[in-house]
C-alpha positions as CSV (number, residue, x, y, z in Angstrom):
1,M,0.0,0.0,0.0
2,I,2.8,2.4,0.9
3,T,4.7,1.5,-2.3
4,Q,1.6,2.1,-4.4
5,A,1.2,5.6,-2.9
6,K,4.9,6.3,-3.3
7,D,4.8,5.2,-7.0
8,K,1.7,7.3,-7.6
9,L,3.4,10.3,-6.1
10,L,6.6,9.8,-8.1
11,N,4.7,9.3,-11.3
12,K,2.8,12.6,-10.7
13,Y,6.1,14.3,-9.9
14,R,7.7,13.0,-13.1
15,T,4.7,14.0,-15.2
16,R,4.8,17.5,-13.8
17,I,8.5,17.9,-14.5
18,R,8.0,16.5,-18.0
19,E,5.2,18.9,-18.8
20,G,7.2,21.9,-17.5
21,A,10.2,20.8,-19.5
22,I,8.1,20.6,-22.7
23,A,6.7,24.1,-22.0
24,N,10.2,25.5,-21.5
25,A,11.5,23.7,-24.6
26,K,8.7,25.3,-26.6
27,K,9.6,28.7,-25.2
28,Q,13.3,28.1,-26.1
29,L,12.3,27.2,-29.7
30,A,10.1,30.3,-30.0
31,M,12.8,32.5,-28.8
32,R,15.2,31.0,-31.4
33,G,12.5,31.4,-34.1
34,V,12.5,27.6,-34.8
35,A,9.3,25.7,-35.3
36,P,9.2,22.3,-33.6
37,G,8.5,20.6,-36.9
38,E,11.9,21.7,-38.2
39,L,13.7,19.5,-35.7
40,G,13.8,15.8,-35.6
41,P,12.3,13.7,-32.8
42,D,15.8,13.0,-31.4
43,E,16.7,16.7,-31.3
44,L,13.4,17.5,-29.6
45,E,13.9,14.8,-27.0
46,I,17.4,16.0,-26.2
47,L,16.0,19.6,-25.8
48,V,13.2,18.4,-23.5
49,H,15.7,16.2,-21.5
50,D,18.0,19.2,-21.0
51,E,15.1,21.2,-19.7
52,E,14.1,18.4,-17.3
53,V,17.6,18.3,-15.9
54,K,17.5,22.1,-15.4
55,L,14.1,21.9,-13.7
56,R,15.2,19.1,-11.3
57,G,18.3,21.1,-10.4
58,R,16.3,24.2,-9.6
59,L,13.8,22.2,-7.5
60,K,16.7,20.6,-5.6
61,N,18.2,24.1,-4.9
62,Y,14.9,25.5,-3.8
63,S,14.3,22.5,-1.5
64,L,17.7,22.8,0.0
65,A,17.3,26.6,0.5
66,A,13.9,26.0,2.2
67,L,15.4,23.4,4.5
68,I,18.2,25.6,5.5
69,A,15.8,28.5,6.1
70,A,13.6,26.3,8.2
71,L,16.5,25.0,10.3
72,T,17.9,28.5,10.7
73,L,14.6,30.1,11.7
74,G,14.0,27.3,14.2
75,H,17.0,28.5,16.3
76,F,15.5,32.0,16.9
């Protein structure tokens, strides 16, 4: 039961990251003036993967900063 809930939560997390990465990739392509149809599927996948890595890195940094802030504020 716990593993099912964990898997459901992880799948939701991965889906949200993927959706955000796709949106960011579309923005990158629009800024460059390139239509998604001009790139091959492999190139699009690489672009989306790079955006996923960036999003995960930002989330880790924000999580760490929030943890440090919570621990620091707890001492006052």
